[in-house]
C-alpha positions as a Markdown table, in Angstrom:
| # | Residue | x | y | z |
|---|---|---|---|---|
| 1 | Met | 78.0 | 111.8 | 71.1 |
| 2 | Thr | 78.9 | 115.3 | 72.3 |
| 3 | Val | 79.6 | 116.3 | 75.9 |
| 4 | Glu | 76.5 | 118.5 | 75.7 |
| 5 | Ser | 74.3 | 115.6 | 74.8 |
| 6 | Thr | 75.9 | 113.5 | 77.5 |
| 7 | Ala | 75.2 | 116.2 | 80.1 |
| 8 | Ala | 71.7 | 116.7 | 78.9 |
| 9 | Arg | 70.8 | 113.0 | 79.1 |
| 10 | Thr | 72.4 | 112.4 | 82.5 |
| 11 | Pro | 70.6 | 113.2 | 85.8 |
| 12 | Arg | 72.1 | 116.0 | 87.7 |
| 13 | Arg | 72.9 | 116.5 | 91.3 |
| 14 | Ser | 72.0 | 119.5 | 93.5 |
| 15 | Ala | 74.6 | 122.1 | 94.0 |
| 16 | Gly | 74.1 | 121.8 | 97.7 |
| 17 | Ser | 75.8 | 118.3 | 97.7 |
| 18 | Lys | 79.2 | 117.2 | 96.4 |
| 19 | Ala | 80.1 | 113.8 | 95.0 |
| 20 | Gly | 82.3 | 111.9 | 97.4 |
| 21 | Thr | 82.1 | 114.4 | 100.3 |
| 22 | Thr | 80.3 | 114.5 | 103.6 |
| 23 | Gly | 79.1 | 118.1 | 103.1 |
| 24 | Thr | 80.2 | 121.2 | 105.0 |
| 25 | Lys | 79.4 | 122.5 | 108.4 |
| 26 | Arg | 78.7 | 126.0 | 107.1 |
| 27 | Thr | 75.8 | 125.0 | 104.7 |
| 28 | Thr | 72.4 | 126.0 | 106.0 |
| 29 | Ser | 69.1 | 124.3 | 105.1 |
| 30 | Thr | 68.0 | 127.5 | 103.4 |
| 31 | Thr | 71.1 | 127.5 | 101.2 |
| 32 | Lys | 70.6 | 123.8 | 100.3 |
| 33 | Lys | 67.0 | 124.4 | 99.4 |
| 34 | Ala | 67.7 | 127.3 | 97.2 |
| 35 | Ala | 70.8 | 125.7 | 95.6 |
| 36 | Gly | 69.0 | 122.4 | 94.9 |
| 37 | Ala | 65.9 | 123.9 | 93.4 |
| 38 | Gly | 65.0 | 121.9 | 90.2 |
| 39 | Arg | 67.9 | 119.5 | 90.5 |
| 40 | Ser | 68.1 | 116.2 | 92.3 |
| 41 | Ala | 70.7 | 113.9 | 90.8 |
| 42 | Glu | 74.4 | 113.9 | 90.1 |
| 43 | Pro | 75.9 | 115.8 | 87.1 |
| 44 | Ala | 77.8 | 114.0 | 84.3 |
| 45 | Leu | 81.4 | 113.2 | 85.3 |
| 46 | Val | 84.0 | 111.9 | 83.0 |
| 47 | Gln | 86.1 | 109.3 | 84.7 |
| 48 | Leu | 88.6 | 106.8 | 83.3 |
| 49 | Leu | 90.3 | 105.7 | 86.5 |
| 50 | Thr | 88.5 | 105.0 | 89.7 |
| 51 | Pro | 89.9 | 105.8 | 93.2 |
| 52 | Glu | 90.7 | 102.1 | 93.5 |
| 53 | Gly | 92.9 | 102.3 | 90.4 |
| 54 | Lys | 90.5 | 100.5 | 88.0 |
| 55 | Arg | 90.1 | 101.5 | 84.4 |
| 56 | Val | 86.7 | 102.7 | 83.4 |
| 57 | Lys | 85.6 | 102.6 | 79.7 |
| 58 | Asn | 84.3 | 105.7 | 78.1 |
| 59 | Ala | 83.4 | 105.4 | 74.4 |
| 60 | Glu | 83.6 | 109.2 | 73.9 |
| 61 | Phe | 87.0 | 109.9 | 75.6 |
| 62 | Asp | 89.0 | 106.6 | 75.6 |
| 63 | Lys | 90.2 | 107.4 | 72.1 |
| 64 | Tyr | 92.2 | 110.4 | 73.4 |
| 65 | Val | 94.3 | 108.1 | 75.6 |
| 66 | Ala | 94.1 | 105.0 | 73.5 |
| 67 | Asp | 97.7 | 105.2 | 72.5 |
| 68 | Ile | 99.1 | 105.8 | 76.0 |
| 69 | Thr | 102.0 | 103.5 | 76.8 |
| 70 | Ala | 103.4 | 102.1 | 80.1 |
| 71 | Asp | 106.2 | 104.6 | 79.8 |
| 72 | Asp | 103.6 | 107.4 | 79.5 |
| 73 | Leu | 101.8 | 106.2 | 82.6 |
| 74 | Arg | 105.0 | 106.1 | 84.6 |
| 75 | Gly | 105.8 | 109.5 | 83.3 |
| 76 | Leu | 102.5 | 110.9 | 84.5 |
| 77 | Tyr | 103.1 | 109.3 | 87.9 |
| 78 | Arg | 106.6 | 110.7 | 88.1 |
| 79 | Asp | 105.2 | 114.2 | 87.2 |
| 80 | Met | 102.7 | 114.1 | 90.0 |
| 81 | Val | 105.1 | 112.7 | 92.6 |
| 82 | Leu | 107.8 | 115.3 | 91.9 |
| 83 | Thr | 105.3 | 118.1 | 91.7 |
| 84 | Arg | 103.9 | 117.2 | 95.1 |
| 85 | Arg | 107.4 | 117.0 | 96.6 |
| 86 | Phe | 108.3 | 120.5 | 95.2 |
| 87 | Asp | 105.1 | 121.9 | 96.6 |
| 88 | Ala | 105.7 | 120.4 | 100.0 |
| 89 | Glu | 109.2 | 121.8 | 100.1 |
| 90 | Ala | 107.9 | 125.3 | 99.2 |
| 91 | Thr | 105.3 | 125.1 | 102.0 |
| 92 | Ser | 108.0 | 124.1 | 104.4 |
| 93 | Leu | 110.3 | 126.9 | 103.2 |
| 94 | Gln | 107.5 | 129.4 | 103.8 |
| 95 | Arg | 107.0 | 128.1 | 107.4 |
| 96 | Gln | 110.8 | 128.5 | 107.9 |
| 97 | Gly | 110.6 | 132.2 | 106.8 |
| 98 | Glu | 112.3 | 131.7 | 103.5 |
| 99 | Leu | 109.2 | 132.6 | 101.4 |
| 100 | Gly | 106.7 | 135.3 | 102.1 |
| 101 | Leu | 103.7 | 133.2 | 101.0 |
| 102 | Trp | 102.9 | 130.0 | 99.1 |
| 103 | Ala | 99.8 | 128.6 | 97.4 |
| 104 | Ser | 99.8 | 124.8 | 97.6 |
| 105 | Leu | 98.4 | 122.5 | 95.0 |
| 106 | Leu | 98.1 | 119.5 | 97.3 |
| 107 | Gly | 95.4 | 117.2 | 95.9 |
| 108 | Gln | 95.2 | 118.9 | 92.5 |
| 109 | Glu | 98.1 | 117.2 | 90.9 |
| 110 | Ala | 96.1 | 115.1 | 88.4 |
| 111 | Ala | 94.1 | 118.1 | 87.1 |
| 112 | Gln | 97.3 | 120.0 | 86.4 |
| 113 | Ile | 99.6 | 117.2 | 85.1 |
| 114 | Gly | 96.8 | 115.6 | 83.0 |
| 115 | Ser | 95.8 | 118.9 | 81.4 |
| 116 | Gly | 99.4 | 120.1 | 81.1 |
| 117 | Arg | 100.6 | 117.0 | 79.3 |
| 118 | Ala | 97.7 | 117.4 | 76.8 |
| 119 | Leu | 99.2 | 120.6 | 75.5 |
| 120 | Arg | 101.4 | 121.0 | 72.4 |
| 121 | Asp | 104.6 | 123.0 | 72.5 |
| 122 | Asp | 103.0 | 125.8 | 70.5 |
| 123 | Asp | 99.9 | 126.1 | 72.7 |
| 124 | Tyr | 100.0 | 129.0 | 75.2 |
| 125 | Val | 99.1 | 128.8 | 79.0 |
| 126 | Phe | 97.7 | 131.5 | 81.2 |
| 127 | Pro | 97.9 | 130.3 | 84.8 |
| 128 | Thr | 96.8 | 131.7 | 88.1 |
| 129 | Tyr | 99.3 | 131.4 | 91.0 |
| 130 | Arg | 98.8 | 127.7 | 91.9 |
| 131 | Glu | 99.6 | 126.0 | 88.6 |
| 132 | His | 103.0 | 124.5 | 89.7 |
| 133 | Gly | 102.2 | 121.2 | 88.0 |
| 134 | Val | 101.4 | 122.9 | 84.7 |
| 135 | Ala | 104.6 | 124.9 | 85.0 |
| 136 | Trp | 106.5 | 121.6 | 85.4 |
| 137 | Cys | 104.9 | 120.2 | 82.3 |
| 138 | Arg | 105.9 | 123.3 | 80.3 |
| 139 | Gly | 109.6 | 122.9 | 81.4 |
| 140 | Val | 109.7 | 125.8 | 83.8 |
| 141 | Asp | 112.4 | 125.0 | 86.4 |
| 142 | Pro | 110.5 | 124.7 | 89.7 |
| 143 | Thr | 113.0 | 126.9 | 91.5 |
| 144 | Asn | 112.1 | 129.8 | 89.2 |
| 145 | Leu | 108.5 | 129.7 | 90.6 |
| 146 | Leu | 109.8 | 130.7 | 94.0 |
| 147 | Gly | 111.5 | 134.0 | 93.3 |
| 148 | Met | 108.3 | 136.0 | 93.3 |
| 149 | Phe | 107.2 | 134.4 | 96.6 |
| 150 | Arg | 110.6 | 135.2 | 98.1 |
| 151 | Gly | 110.3 | 138.8 | 96.9 |
| 152 | Val | 113.4 | 138.8 | 94.7 |
| 153 | Asn | 111.9 | 139.1 | 91.2 |
| 154 | Asn | 108.6 | 139.8 | 89.4 |
| 155 | Gly | 108.1 | 136.4 | 88.0 |
| 156 | Gly | 111.2 | 134.4 | 87.4 |
| 157 | Trp | 110.9 | 133.1 | 83.9 |
| 158 | Asp | 110.5 | 134.2 | 80.3 |
| 159 | Pro | 106.9 | 133.6 | 79.3 |
| 160 | Ser | 107.8 | 133.3 | 75.6 |
| 161 | Gly | 110.4 | 130.7 | 76.4 |
| 162 | Asn | 107.9 | 128.1 | 77.5 |
| 163 | Asn | 104.6 | 129.5 | 76.3 |
| 164 | Phe | 103.7 | 129.8 | 79.9 |
| 165 | His | 102.7 | 133.2 | 81.2 |
| 166 | Leu | 103.7 | 134.7 | 84.5 |
| 167 | Tyr | 101.6 | 133.8 | 87.5 |
| 168 | Thr | 98.5 | 136.0 | 87.8 |
| 169 | Ile | 97.6 | 137.1 | 91.3 |
| 170 | Val | 94.5 | 139.2 | 90.4 |
| 171 | Ile | 91.7 | 136.8 | 90.5 |
| 172 | Gly | 90.2 | 135.9 | 87.1 |
| 173 | Ser | 91.9 | 138.5 | 85.0 |
| 174 | Gln | 94.0 | 135.9 | 83.1 |
| 175 | Thr | 90.9 | 134.5 | 81.4 |
| 176 | Leu | 90.5 | 137.9 | 79.6 |
| 177 | His | 94.2 | 137.8 | 78.7 |
| 178 | Ala | 93.9 | 134.3 | 77.4 |
| 179 | Thr | 90.8 | 135.2 | 75.3 |
| 180 | Gly | 92.5 | 138.2 | 73.7 |
| 181 | Tyr | 95.6 | 136.1 | 72.9 |
| 182 | Ala | 93.4 | 133.4 | 71.4 |
| 183 | Met | 91.6 | 136.0 | 69.3 |
| 184 | Gly | 95.0 | 137.1 | 68.1 |
| 185 | Ile | 96.0 | 133.6 | 67.1 |
| 186 | Thr | 92.9 | 133.4 | 64.9 |
| 187 | Lys | 93.9 | 136.6 | 63.2 |
| 188 | Asp | 97.4 | 135.3 | 62.6 |
| 189 | Gly | 96.1 | 132.1 | 61.1 |
| 190 | Ala | 97.9 | 129.8 | 63.6 |
| 191 | Asp | 96.4 | 126.4 | 64.5 |
| 192 | Ser | 97.6 | 126.5 | 68.1 |
| 193 | Ala | 95.3 | 126.8 | 71.1 |
| 194 | Val | 95.2 | 128.7 | 74.4 |
| 195 | Ile | 94.3 | 127.4 | 77.9 |
| 196 | Ala | 93.4 | 129.5 | 80.9 |
| 197 | Tyr | 93.4 | 128.1 | 84.4 |
| 198 | Phe | 91.3 | 129.5 | 87.2 |
| 199 | Gly | 89.5 | 128.3 | 90.3 |
| 200 | Asp | 85.9 | 127.9 | 91.4 |
| 201 | Gly | 86.2 | 131.2 | 93.3 |
| 202 | Ala | 87.3 | 133.1 | 90.2 |
| 203 | Ser | 84.3 | 131.8 | 88.3 |
| 204 | Ser | 82.3 | 134.4 | 90.2 |
| 205 | Gln | 84.4 | 137.2 | 88.9 |
| 206 | Gly | 83.0 | 139.5 | 86.2 |
| 207 | Asp | 86.3 | 139.1 | 84.2 |
| 208 | Val | 85.5 | 135.4 | 83.7 |
| 209 | Ala | 82.0 | 136.2 | 82.4 |
| 210 | Glu | 83.4 | 138.8 | 80.0 |
| 211 | Ala | 86.0 | 136.3 | 78.8 |
| 212 | Phe | 83.2 | 133.7 | 78.2 |
| 213 | Thr | 81.3 | 136.3 | 76.2 |
| 214 | Phe | 84.1 | 137.5 | 74.0 |
| 215 | Ser | 85.5 | 134.0 | 73.4 |
| 216 | Ala | 82.1 | 132.7 | 72.3 |
| 217 | Val | 81.3 | 135.7 | 70.0 |
| 218 | Tyr | 84.7 | 135.6 | 68.4 |
| 219 | Asn | 84.9 | 131.8 | 68.4 |
| 220 | Ala | 88.3 | 132.0 | 70.1 |
| 221 | Pro | 90.5 | 128.8 | 70.3 |
| 222 | Val | 90.6 | 128.9 | 74.1 |
| 223 | Val | 90.0 | 126.2 | 76.8 |
| 224 | Phe | 88.8 | 127.5 | 80.1 |
| 225 | Phe | 90.1 | 125.0 | 82.7 |
| 226 | Cys | 88.4 | 125.5 | 86.1 |
| 227 | Gln | 89.9 | 123.6 | 89.0 |
| 228 | Asn | 86.9 | 123.4 | 91.3 |
| 229 | Asn | 88.7 | 122.5 | 94.5 |
| 230 | Gln | 85.4 | 123.1 | 96.5 |
| 231 | Trp | 86.6 | 126.1 | 98.4 |
| 232 | Ala | 87.1 | 129.7 | 97.4 |
| 233 | Ile | 89.3 | 130.4 | 100.4 |
| 234 | Ser | 86.5 | 129.9 | 103.1 |
| 235 | Glu | 83.4 | 129.9 | 100.9 |
| 236 | Pro | 82.1 | 126.6 | 99.5 |
| 237 | Thr | 81.2 | 126.3 | 95.9 |
| 238 | Glu | 77.5 | 125.8 | 96.7 |
| 239 | Lys | 77.4 | 129.4 | 98.0 |
| 240 | Gln | 78.6 | 130.7 | 94.7 |
| 241 | Ser | 76.5 | 128.9 | 92.1 |
| 242 | Arg | 73.1 | 127.3 | 91.9 |
| 243 | Val | 74.2 | 125.1 | 89.1 |
| 244 | Pro | 77.3 | 122.9 | 88.5 |
| 245 | Leu | 80.0 | 125.2 | 87.2 |
| 246 | Tyr | 80.5 | 123.4 | 83.9 |
| 247 | Gln | 76.8 | 124.1 | 83.0 |
| 248 | Arg | 77.5 | 127.9 | 82.9 |
| 249 | Ala | 79.1 | 127.4 | 79.5 |
| 250 | Gln | 75.7 | 126.6 | 78.0 |
| 251 | Gly | 74.4 | 130.1 | 78.6 |
| 252 | Phe | 77.3 | 131.5 | 76.6 |
| 253 | Gly | 76.9 | 129.1 | 73.7 |
| 254 | Phe | 79.8 | 126.7 | 74.0 |
| 255 | Pro | 80.1 | 123.2 | 75.6 |
| 256 | Gly | 81.1 | 122.5 | 79.2 |
| 257 | Val | 82.2 | 119.2 | 80.7 |
| 258 | Arg | 82.9 | 118.1 | 84.3 |
| 259 | Val | 85.8 | 115.7 | 84.7 |
| 260 | Asp | 87.0 | 113.8 | 87.7 |
| 261 | Gly | 89.8 | 116.2 | 88.8 |
| 262 | Asn | 91.7 | 113.4 | 90.6 |
| 263 | Asp | 91.9 | 111.2 | 87.6 |
| 264 | Val | 95.0 | 112.1 | 85.6 |
| 265 | Leu | 93.9 | 110.0 | 82.5 |
| 266 | Ala | 90.5 | 111.7 | 82.4 |
| 267 | Asn | 92.0 | 115.1 | 82.6 |
| 268 | Leu | 94.5 | 114.2 | 79.9 |
| 269 | Ala | 91.7 | 112.9 | 77.6 |
| 270 | Val | 89.2 | 115.7 | 78.2 |
| 271 | Thr | 91.8 | 118.5 | 77.8 |
| 272 | Lys | 93.0 | 116.9 | 74.5 |
| 273 | Trp | 89.4 | 116.8 | 73.3 |
| 274 | Ala | 88.9 | 120.5 | 74.2 |
| 275 | Leu | 92.2 | 121.6 | 72.6 |
| 276 | Glu | 91.4 | 119.7 | 69.4 |
| 277 | Arg | 88.0 | 121.5 | 69.2 |
| 278 | Ala | 89.8 | 124.8 | 69.6 |
| 279 | Arg | 92.4 | 124.1 | 66.9 |
| 280 | Ala | 89.6 | 122.9 | 64.5 |
| 281 | Gly | 87.9 | 126.2 | 64.7 |
| 282 | Glu | 85.0 | 125.0 | 67.0 |
| 283 | Gly | 85.6 | 127.7 | 69.6 |
| 284 | Pro | 85.9 | 127.7 | 73.4 |
| 285 | Thr | 85.2 | 124.9 | 75.9 |
| 286 | Leu | 84.8 | 125.0 | 79.7 |
| 287 | Val | 86.4 | 122.1 | 81.6 |
| 288 | Glu | 85.5 | 121.8 | 85.2 |
| 289 | Ala | 88.0 | 119.6 | 87.0 |
| 290 | Phe | 86.1 | 118.4 | 90.1 |
| 291 | Thr | 88.8 | 118.1 | 92.7 |
| 292 | Tyr | 89.7 | 119.1 | 96.2 |
| 293 | Arg | 92.2 | 121.4 | 97.9 |
| 294 | Met | 93.6 | 119.1 | 100.6 |
| 295 | Gly | 95.7 | 121.8 | 102.2 |
| 296 | Ala | 95.2 | 125.5 | 103.0 |
| 297 | His | 94.3 | 128.1 | 100.4 |
| 298 | Thr | 97.7 | 129.7 | 101.0 |
| 299 | Thr | 100.1 | 129.5 | 103.9 |
| 300 | Ser | 98.2 | 132.4 | 105.5 |
| 301 | Asp | 95.0 | 130.4 | 105.7 |
| 302 | Asp | 93.7 | 128.1 | 108.4 |
| 303 | Pro | 91.2 | 125.6 | 106.8 |
| 304 | Thr | 90.3 | 124.1 | 110.1 |
| 305 | Arg | 88.2 | 127.3 | 110.8 |
| 306 | Tyr | 85.7 | 126.5 | 108.1 |
| 307 | Arg | 85.7 | 122.8 | 107.2 |
| 308 | Gly | 85.8 | 119.6 | 109.0 |
| 309 | Asp | 88.3 | 116.8 | 109.0 |
| 310 | Glu | 85.8 | 114.2 | 107.8 |
| 311 | Glu | 85.5 | 116.1 | 104.4 |
| 312 | Arg | 89.3 | 116.1 | 103.9 |
| 313 | Leu | 89.6 | 112.4 | 104.9 |
| 314 | Ala | 86.9 | 111.5 | 102.3 |
| 315 | Trp | 88.9 | 113.2 | 99.6 |
| 316 | Glu | 92.2 | 111.7 | 100.7 |
| 317 | Ala | 90.7 | 108.3 | 99.9 |
| 318 | Lys | 90.5 | 109.6 | 96.3 |
| 319 | Asp | 94.2 | 110.8 | 96.2 |
| 320 | Pro | 95.3 | 111.2 | 92.6 |
| 321 | Ile | 98.7 | 109.8 | 93.1 |
| 322 | Leu | 97.6 | 106.8 | 95.0 |
| 323 | Arg | 95.0 | 105.8 | 92.4 |
| 324 | Leu | 97.5 | 105.9 | 89.6 |
| 325 | Arg | 100.0 | 103.9 | 91.6 |
| 326 | Arg | 97.4 | 101.3 | 92.2 |
| 327 | Tyr | 96.7 | 101.1 | 88.5 |
| 328 | Leu | 100.5 | 100.8 | 87.7 |
| 329 | Glu | 100.9 | 98.0 | 90.2 |
| 330 | Ser | 97.8 | 96.0 | 89.2 |
| 331 | Ser | 98.7 | 96.3 | 85.5 |
| 332 | Asn | 102.4 | 95.4 | 86.1 |
| 333 | His | 103.4 | 98.7 | 84.5 |
| 334 | Ala | 105.8 | 99.6 | 87.3 |
| 335 | Asp | 108.0 | 97.6 | 89.8 |
| 336 | Glu | 109.6 | 98.3 | 93.1 |
| 337 | Ala | 112.8 | 99.4 | 91.3 |
| 338 | Phe | 110.9 | 102.2 | 89.5 |
| 339 | Phe | 109.4 | 103.5 | 92.8 |
| 340 | Ala | 112.7 | 103.3 | 94.6 |
| 341 | Glu | 114.5 | 105.2 | 91.8 |
| 342 | Leu | 111.7 | 107.8 | 91.8 |
| 343 | Glu | 112.0 | 108.2 | 95.6 |
| 344 | Ala | 115.7 | 109.0 | 95.2 |
| 345 | Glu | 114.9 | 111.5 | 92.5 |
| 346 | Asn | 112.3 | 113.0 | 94.9 |
| 347 | Glu | 114.8 | 113.5 | 97.6 |
| 348 | Ala | 117.3 | 115.1 | 95.2 |
| 349 | Leu | 114.7 | 117.5 | 94.0 |
| 350 | Gly | 113.9 | 118.5 | 97.6 |
| 351 | Arg | 117.5 | 119.3 | 98.3 |
| 352 | Arg | 117.9 | 121.3 | 95.1 |
| 353 | Val | 114.9 | 123.4 | 95.9 |
| 354 | Arg | 116.1 | 124.2 | 99.4 |
| 355 | Glu | 119.6 | 125.1 | 98.2 |
| 356 | Ala | 118.3 | 127.2 | 95.3 |
| 357 | Val | 116.0 | 129.3 | 97.5 |
| 358 | Arg | 118.6 | 130.1 | 100.1 |
| 359 | Ala | 121.1 | 131.0 | 97.4 |
| 360 | Met | 118.8 | 133.5 | 95.7 |
| 361 | Pro | 120.5 | 137.0 | 95.9 |
| 362 | Asp | 118.6 | 139.9 | 97.4 |
| 363 | Pro | 117.3 | 142.3 | 94.7 |
| 364 | Asp | 118.7 | 145.8 | 94.4 |
| 365 | His | 116.6 | 147.9 | 96.7 |
| 366 | Phe | 116.3 | 150.7 | 94.2 |
| 367 | Ala | 115.3 | 148.6 | 91.2 |
| 368 | Ile | 111.7 | 149.3 | 91.9 |
| 369 | Phe | 112.2 | 152.9 | 90.8 |
| 370 | Glu | 113.8 | 152.0 | 87.5 |
| 371 | Asn | 110.8 | 150.5 | 85.7 |
| 372 | Val | 108.1 | 153.1 | 86.2 |
| 373 | Tyr | 108.7 | 155.6 | 83.5 |
| 374 | Ala | 111.0 | 155.1 | 80.5 |
| 375 | Asp | 112.4 | 158.7 | 80.7 |
| 376 | Gly | 112.2 | 159.3 | 84.4 |
| 377 | His | 109.8 | 161.4 | 86.4 |
| 378 | Ala | 110.3 | 164.1 | 89.0 |
| 379 | Leu | 107.9 | 162.4 | 91.5 |
| 380 | Val | 109.7 | 159.1 | 91.2 |
| 381 | Asp | 113.0 | 160.9 | 91.7 |
| 382 | Glu | 111.7 | 162.5 | 94.8 |
| 383 | Glu | 110.4 | 159.1 | 96.1 |
| 384 | Arg | 113.8 | 157.5 | 95.3 |
| 385 | Ala | 115.6 | 160.2 | 97.4 |
| 386 | Gln | 113.2 | 159.7 | 100.3 |
| 387 | Phe | 113.8 | 155.9 | 100.2 |
| 388 | Ala | 117.6 | 156.4 | 100.0 |
| 389 | Ala | 117.4 | 158.6 | 103.1 |
| 390 | Tyr | 115.3 | 156.0 | 104.9 |
| 391 | Gln | 117.8 | 153.2 | 104.0 |
| 392 | Ala | 120.7 | 155.4 | 105.2 |
| 393 | Ser | 119.0 | 155.9 | 108.6 |
| 394 | Phe | 119.6 | 152.2 | 109.4 |
| 395 | Ala | 123.3 | 152.6 | 108.7 |
| 396 | Asp | 123.4 | 155.6 | 111.0 |
| 397 | Glu | 121.8 | 153.5 | 113.8 |
| 398 | Asp | 124.5 | 150.8 | 113.3 |
| 399 | Gly | 127.3 | 153.3 | 113.6 |
| 400 | Gly | 127.8 | 153.6 | 109.9 |
| 401 | Lys | 128.1 | 149.8 | 109.3 |
């Protein structure tokens, strides 16, 4: 049974309501009426692990995690715990003035670790600016993610070294980059796949629609992984789409599936399925990871201005790390020694991140002028001279020091 047939046979829920939430204060009755037109039940949702840590059987997707071992489960838990700690340290560093900005992934660890661990080494990833967990899975040192946010480099890692592209700040553009790369893979005869990450807000961008069109027409081996964390900064998903996001794929001619974004096993299984489709020449897939951003959009955002505490508390009860820990404990796959050892590793990572950020050297102030034209340019030379005079003025104010 395909995902398309599952979705078609399962009652759907109105876009004006969210599974597991208490709604939002900003939604008006008019919006709810328009968004819910023609739909009255909940969309299909792939789930293999409940918030209480109980395994759920799913005949279609269990086979993709059938061979997962206790070591694998502990590894997934470790990935999520350490990613959350790194993310928390980065947020704290920004508050202390060590970073200019930070986009937290708090609450989205299962979506990122589950999908990231589904990838093969030869697959290629196009992230946004929040995929810290996927970067972890690709072997990118977490301290390398911080250089751009500290303003000391333009990325911090070699994309070809880990098949993990640099963070993309322009909303949605990476889906086009991923589609073009996937089309190139097909031309080269490779059997690898591409995955593009984006959020529910980016799904409203024209670039994403264009990427869907080109990927479908050219049968590109690309997986579009949408982390629907319910809020595009301050706008709820129901104000962006009258249908669940995964259903948009149907209009472009490829399958879409909604997965419980806080269930690491479901994200692993669904992403494996989508990647295998791509490698087999069956074209693109849209995966909507239905999750929640428990923190701010970025450290410049105040989520208390547009959403209530009751919504966040409802999602905290579905915390992705807590649910896997419950499963590990109930299945006797992890003991207290494991958790104690992980906590020590957690503390060590926090110290390493803090020390690494503060040790980052300041960039050469004039480096910005060196990478504009290969052979130089009169206007750039003029701007460099003006900047040099500006910098020298500070030395003059300090008595030449």
